C-alpha positions in Angstrom: 32.6 -19.3 15.4 30.5 -21.1 18.0 31.0 -18.1 20.0 30.4 -15.3 18.1 26.8 -17.7 17.1 26.2 -17.8 20.8 27.5 -14.0 21.4 24.9 -12.6 18.3 21.8 -15.0 20.1 22.4 -13.9 23.7 22.4 -10.0 21.9 18.9 -11.2 20.1 17.2 -13.2 22.5 17.6 -9.9 24.9 16.7 -7.2 22.4 13.3 -9.4 21.7 12.8 -10.4 25.2 13.4 -6.1 25.8 10.6 -6.0 22.8 8.9 -7.7 23.9 8.1 -6.0 27.3 7.3 -2.7 26.1 4.7 -3.8 23.7 2.7 -5.2 26.3 3.6 -2.6 28.9 2.4 -0.1 26.5 -1.0 -1.9 25.8 -1.9 -2.7 28.8 -2.0 1.0 29.9 -3.8 1.7 27.4 -6.2 -1.4 28.2 -6.2 -0.1 31.9 -7.4 3.6 30.9 -9.1 2.4 28.1 -11.2 0.7 30.1 -11.7 3.2 32.7 -12.4 5.9 30.4 -14.7 4.0 27.9 -17.0 3.1 31.6 -16.5 7.0 32.9 -17.9 8.1 28.6 -20.9 5.4 29.4 -21.8 6.8 32.5 -21.9 10.4 31.4 -24.1 9.5 29.0 -26.8 7.9 30.8 -26.6 10.4 33.5 -27.4 12.8 30.4 -29.2 12.9 28.0 -29.9 9.3 29.6 -32.5 6.4 28.4 -32.5 4.8 24.9 -31.0 8.2 23.4 -27.6 7.4 25.5 -27.9 3.4 24.7 -27.6 4.8 20.4 -24.6 7.1 21.2 -22.9 5.2 22.9 -23.2 1.4 20.1 -22.3 4.6 18.0 -18.9 4.8 19.0 -18.5 1.6 20.9 -19.4 -0.6 18.2 -17.1 0.3 16.1 -14.6 0.3 18.3 -14.7 -2.9 19.2 -14.9 -4.4 15.5 -11.6 -2.9 14.9 -10.1 -3.8 18.1 -11.1 -8.2 17.2 -10.0 -6.8 13.3 -6.8 -5.4 14.5 -6.2 -8.7 16.7 -7.5 -11.3 14.6 -6.0 -9.5 11.1 -4.1 -7.2 10.8 -3.0 -7.2 8.0 -6.8 -5.7 6.6 -6.9 -4.0 9.9 -3.2 -1.7 9.2 -5.0 0.7 6.1 -8.3 0.3 7.1 -6.9 2.6 10.4 -4.0 4.5 8.8 -7.4 5.8 6.7 -8.9 6.8 10.0 -6.0 8.5 11.3 -5.4 10.2 8.4 -8.5 11.4 8.5 -8.4 11.9 12.0 -5.4 14.7 11.6 -8.0 16.4 8.8 -10.5 17.3 11.3 -7.7 18.4 14.3 -6.3 20.7 11.3 -10.0 21.1 10.7 -9.9 22.2 14.4 -7.6 24.3 14.3 -8.8 26.2 11.3 -12.4 26.8 13.0 -11.8 26.3 17.0 -15.3 28.6 17.6 -17.4 25.4 15.8 -15.9 23.1 16.9 -16.2 24.4 20.9 -20.2 25.7 20.4 -20.9 22.2 18.3 -19.2 20.5 21.7 -20.8 21.9 23.9 -24.3 21.5 22.8 -23.1 17.4 22.2 -20.7 16.7 24.3 -16.8 15.9 23.5 -17.1 14.6 20.6 -13.3 14.9 19.6 -12.5 12.9 22.9 -15.0 9.9 21.9 -13.1 9.9 18.6 -10.2 9.9 19.9 -9.8 7.4 22.4 -12.1 5.1 19.5 -9.5 4.9 17.2 -6.4 4.4 19.9 -7.1 1.9 21.0 -7.1 -0.3 18.2 -4.4 1.2 17.4 -2.7 0.0 20.2 -4.5 -3.3 19.7 -2.9 -3.7 16.4 1.0 -3.0 17.9 0.7 -6.8 19.4 1.5 -7.6 15.5 2.6 -4.5 14.5 4.3 -2.1 16.6 6.0 0.0 14.4 3.3 0.9 12.5 1.4 0.9 15.5 3.2 3.2 17.1 4.1 5.9 14.5 0.0 6.1 13.9 -0.8 6.7 17.6 2.2 9.6 18.1 0.0 10.6 14.8 -3.6 10.5 16.9 -2.1 12.3 19.8 0.3 15.3 18.5 -3.6 15.9 16.3 -5.2 15.7 19.4 -2.6 18.3 21.4 -2.7 20.3 18.2 -6.2 20.4 17.8 -6.9 21.8 21.4 -10.4 21.5 23.1 -11.4 19.8 26.4 -9.7 18.6 29.0 -10.3 14.6 27.7 -8.7 15.1 24.6 -5.4 17.0 26.6 -5.9 13.4 28.1 -6.7 11.0 25.3 -3.9 12.8 24.0 -0.8 12.4 25.8 -2.2 8.5 26.6 -1.4 7.9 22.8 1.7 9.5 22.6 3.1 8.1 25.6 1.1 4.1 24.1 2.9 4.9 20.9 6.6 5.6 22.5 6.9 3.1 23.9 5.8 0.6 20.8 8.2 2.3 19.2 10.9 1.5 21.6 9.5 -2.0 21.1 9.3 -2.4 17.4 13.0 -1.1 17.0 14.0 -3.5 19.9 12.1 -6.0 17.2 14.1 -4.9 14.5 17.1 -5.4 16.6 16.5 -8.9 17.1 15.8 -9.8 13.3 19.2 -8.1 12.2 20.9 -9.8 15.0 19.0 -13.0 13.8 20.0 -12.8 10.0 23.5 -11.2 11.2 24.1 -14.4 13.5 22.5 -17.5 10.7 25.9 -19.7 9.4 25.6 -19.4 5.7 25.4 -22.6 3.4 28.5 -22.8 1.1 29.0 -24.7 -1.8 30.0 -27.9 -1.5 31.3 -28.9 -4.6 34.9 -28.3 -4.2 34.3 -30.0 -0.5 33.5 -33.5 -2.1 36.2 -35.4 -4.0 35.2 -35.6 -7.6 34.8 -40.3 -9.2 38.0 -41.1 -11.7 
């Protein structure tokens, strides 16, 4: 019986290690790309339109994104329903883009890649949620990514969409490995038995 528990423990420990490793790889990828994308977007905004208008435009998406990042890392139970609602809203925008692609192209020609920036600002906090809750985060990232691909639009939007899908797939694998670890731990736990029949009754 001891050998059985040891075998189950080894398997579950391996599954847990694989799941945590996949989570780290996915989140590091998202963080590196996100930092580059944020710096590039900010630089482009300072180049055109520049000045205080650029500061206002950058703050309009960077401040909410940072707030959601902090919330996802510090209070995942609060962040999850908020991010789920935002993901649903993003899916609606993607469907709207399919219905009225010309209107969106005209709008973005005048105001810049609004959908790409919005997708980036949503993707990074959802990815951060994956540190605590990889399965829900992975599903949201897949929705964000595939919705962005369906929406079409600019090359930056497609790049962000592909990253969301890749990170979502990594977190999905991590979440499934973690679930296997939990099931294995439960299966390997010794069950308590009633002690009444093993203890002799007093005469």
